[in-house]
Structure formats: C-alpha cells, structure tokens
N, C-alpha and C positions, 0 to 999 in steps of 0.2 A: 554592473555586469551580473547577469543571472548565474547562479551557481548550479542549479539543479534542473536543467532543461531535459525534456524528453520523457521517455517511458522508464519509470523505476518500478521494479517488481517487488511487491511485498511478499517475500518468499515464505513457503511452508517450511516446517521443520520435519525432515524425514525421520520415521521411527522404524525400528525392527519390530518383528511380531511380538516380542516381549515388552515393547514400548520403550526400550532404551533408544537413545538418539543414534541414528545411523550416520556417523560422522563421514564415512566414505560417500554415502549417498548424498549428503549435504554438499560435500566438495564437488562431486560430479554435477549436481544440479546447478550450483552457482557457476561453474565453468561452462556448462552447456548454455545457460542463459546469456552469458557474456559473448560466447561464440555466435549465438543467434542474433546479437546486435542490440541487446537492451542497453539503456543509457545509465542505469544504476541499480543497486540492490538494496533492499530494506529488510534486514532481519529483525527478529524479536518484536514484531508488531502483533496485532490480533491474529492475522493469518498464520504467523509463526508460533501461535499458541504460547506466548510468553508467560501467561499466568499459570501454565501447567508445568513450567520448567523450574527446577531448583536453581538457586543462585549460581552454583558451580556450572550447571548445564547451560544456563543463559550466557554466562561469561564465555564459556567454551564456544557456543554458537557464534557469538560476535567475533571472537578472535579467529575462528576458523574461516568465516566469511571474508574478513579483511585480508587474511593470509591468501586465500584463493584469488580474490579480486586483484591483489598485488598491484594496485594503482591503475589497473586497466579501466575501471569505471569507479565512480564514487560509491561508497557505502554509507547509508544513512540509517542509524540504529534507532529502533523503537526503545523509548526510555520510560515507558509508563510504570508507575509503582504506587503503592498505597499512600506514601507520604512524600512531601517535597524533598526531605532529606534523602530518602532512598532514590528518588528520581534523579537528584543531583549526583548521587554516587554512580548511577548508571551512565549519566552524561560524562562524568569524569573517566569512567572505565572506557567508554567509547572513544574519548579523546586519546587516552593512553594507548588503546589498541590500534589507532591510526584511522579512525572513521572520519569521513568528510563532514558529517553533521549528524543531528538527531531529529527524530520525529517525536514531538512531545505533546502528550495530552495535558489538559488542565487537571486540577485535582479530581480524582475519580471516585472517591469513597462517599462523598456527600455533595450537596448542592452549595458550592462556595459563592460568596459574594464577589463583586467586582474587584474590591481591594485585595482579596485573597488570591484571586486569579492572577492579577498583575504581579503581586509579590512572589507567587509561585514561579512565573516566568523570569522575573528579575533574578531569583536565586539560581535558576538553571543557566541564565545568561552569564553569571559570574564565572562559570567553568571555562568559558572562552571558546565554545564550539558553535557553529551556525545552527540555528533552531528552525525547524518547520513546525509551527503550531498545528496540532491535529484537532480539527473540529468534527466531532461525531456526536451530535445531540440525540441520536437514536439509541445508542448503547450506554451513554454516560450522561450525568446530570447537567452538564454545562453546554450552552450554545454560544460559541464564539461568533457573535453577530458581526457584520461589517463595522459597526460603530465601535465595538469592543476591540476588534482587530486593529482599528486605527490607533487605539491607545497602546496596544501591545507592540505595534510596529515602531513605536518610539524607543523600545528597549533595544539596546545595542546589537545583540546577536540574534534577535528574532527577524529572520529574513524571508520567511515564506509561510504559507498555510496549506495544509491538506484539507480541502473543502469536501465534507461528506454529508452535508445537510440534505442533499437531494434537490435543493432549490437552485436551479441553474441561473436564476435572475440575480443571485448574489454575486456572481462573477462581475457584473457591471458595477455594483456598489463597492466591492473590494478594490477594484481597479481605480475607481473614482476617489476613494477615501484613503488609500494606502499605496505604498510602493512595494508591497510584498510580492514575491513570486507566488503564483497561484497554481497549485497542483490539484487536479481533479482527483477525488478520492473514491469515486464510485464508478465501476466499469460501465454501467449503462447510461452515463452522461459523458463518456469520453469524447465522442465526436463533437457534441455540443460545446463542451469545454474548450476543445481545440479551436473551434470556429470563433469562439467569443474571446479568445486571447489568453487562455491558460497556458502557462509556460511549460507545464509538465503534468504527468499523470502517474500516481502511485497505484499500480494495477494489481489485481488479484488473479484473474484467469490467464493473465500473461505467463503465469507459471507453466501453463501447458501450451499456450499459443503466443509465444513472444514475437515471432515475425509478423503474424497477422495483426497483433495489437499495435506494434510500432508502425506498421504500414497505414492503418486507418487513422492513427493520431497525427502522423506526419501529413497525410493528405488534408486532414481537417485544418491543421495549422497553416497550411499553404492556401487554404480557401478553395480547394478542389472538391466542391460539395458533391457533384455527381459521382465522382469516383469514390469518395469517402463513403457516401450513403450506400452505394452498391455493396461495399465490403461490410460496412457497419450493420446493415439490415440482416445480414447472415449471422453475424456474431451476437446480435442483441438478445435473442432468446436465451443464449448461454450466459451472457453478461448479466442478465437479470438476477442470476443466482448470487452475484457479488453483493447484492443488496439484501440478501436473505440471512436470517440468523444462522442458517446452515451453510454459510458460505465456505467455511474451512473444509467441512466434509465434502462439499460439492467440488471444490478445487482439487482436493486430493483424489477424488474419484475420477475426475476428468484427466488427471495426470496418468492414472492407470489406463484409461481408455486410449491415451496418446502413447502408450508403451513406455511410460516413465513412472512406474509405481514408486510411492514414497511411504507406504504403510498407512495405517489408520490414524484417526485423531485420538488424543488422550481424553478420558473422562474429565469433566462432565460432558464433553461433546460425544454423543453416542452415534452409532452407525446410521447411515441413511436407510430409509425404508425402501422396499422393492419398488413402490410407486415413484418415489423421488429419484431413484436410480433410472427408472424408465424415462422419466421426463428429461433428466440431464443427458442421458445417452442420446435421445432423439435430438435434443438441442445441439449436442456436440456433432452428431452426424450431419445435421443441417449446416452447421458452421463450416464443416470440412468439405461439403459438397462443392463440385465445380461451380464457379460463379454463374455460368450460363444456365445451369439447370436448377438453380435455387429460385423457385417460384414463390408466389404469395401463399402464405399458410392460411 
C-alpha cells in the first residue's frame, strides 16, 4: 500500500523583514495549503532553505508544521545534513515530532561511493521512519540511478524516491527494477510523471498554486491527457522556474503575486533581478489567465 500518494508541497519558510522566521505566517501557510486540498506537506527541504536555518529554528519549523497539520495530511520532513550522524538525528527528531516520514538526500558534502550511500540509508533506516530517497544529481554529487535505487529498495524503511534528475525515462526503469513509490521532484515534468505511473509529486510552485497543481496531476494520473495538457501548458512556463537555481526566490515572489507574501530568501540566496521578476510575473499571469484565452506563445 502506498503511503505518500498525490501532491505534496515542499513548503517555503516565511521570514519577517529582519529575516527572523515568521511562525504565524508559517502556520497560516500550512493551514491554507491543507484547506486548498494538498495531500501532504514537506518542510525543511531545499525550498524551505534548511541550510540557512539554525538547529533550533529548523526543529521549530518541523514541530510547528506537524502541529498545524494535526494529522489532516502527512508531513514528510527534509533531513539533509552534512554527516550521516546529523541526518539520522534529524530523522529521529522528525519521528519524535510526529512526522509520517522523511525526505532524505544521500551524503551531500562529497562524492560518496556506492557502499557509503547504502550505509548512509541503512543508518537512517534504523530510526524506524519511512524514507523517501531524494535524487538530485544537479545540486548534489550523487546520482541515485535506477540500478542503485534497486539496491536501496532492499533497505527496510526506504519506501520511495523523489526523482529530480529531469530524465522522465527513468520512471520506467524505476518501476521495472523496484517497488518504490515514485514521486516526481520537478514541477515541469509533473504531468509526464503522472501519466507514466508516478504515485506522487513533491511540488514547488504549488506553494502558490495548490489547486491548479493538484488538478493537473490528478488528470494525468487518470490518463485524461487532453484535459491535463490544456491546464499543464498554461502552468509550464511558470513551472520551469522550479528547475532553476533561483527556484526559491521565484516561488516566494510568485506567492507575493498571489497575495500571500512570505518575505525574502536568506543569503546566500539574493533577490531576483528586475528582468527575472518580469519573466516570472508574465508566466504567472499566463498561468492564471482563463483557459479559453490562453493561446500559443
């Protein structure tokens, strides 16, 4: 039985103007997403700027999100850390806080060999919480190939993969070689992933467009290609920003455009340029235009 079906939002961390965490804003954002119908919440991932948070801040974010969710949807916590020991401690914290699972990167500080990758996930598995292995070979030194995922799937608590390679062909191989739940990790392959059998999607721009995101993924999973494509084609120019190194700034900017401001990003992530804002604003307006009037660009 799949544990993590549907659209899970990799949430931003709201900040005040002085860059302190806006706890009330975080609570309101999580509650709003759940009311909008998302299937799960993923705090302290890359979109949540986990690397810029102090340990106390990070723990507080996790505990706050679990408290607000209150069992209404599963919470899957990002557990990335510089060492296996630290990552395992974050998995243990997530379990104690009441999370349903964790999203776990392989070792992030250097290029580990296969034995080290497997040992890393075995140690995290010992904590006893379901693990979604996170494959992001663009930002980190390891590529969790389908063959490597086959080996990881033998670890007791490794139950899924967030697939962020950008190669949609891998869905076929992962399904053939493993029994892992497959969650698309990049917004601009969400429809394709749903059509090819992905069980879920860990989404970024869904922070601002939860209903639209859930609708297009559900249509894709149901094989309703014509309807899915009509909606997806409108969202795609905006969704491309999820594959950009500037994705967190873009997501936070779109949230402001949507009337749900959450503050700026913390350095080293600097503000968008005027040209980037123009491009994002045009993509957002295109995404929100009535379906009948959204023509070919």
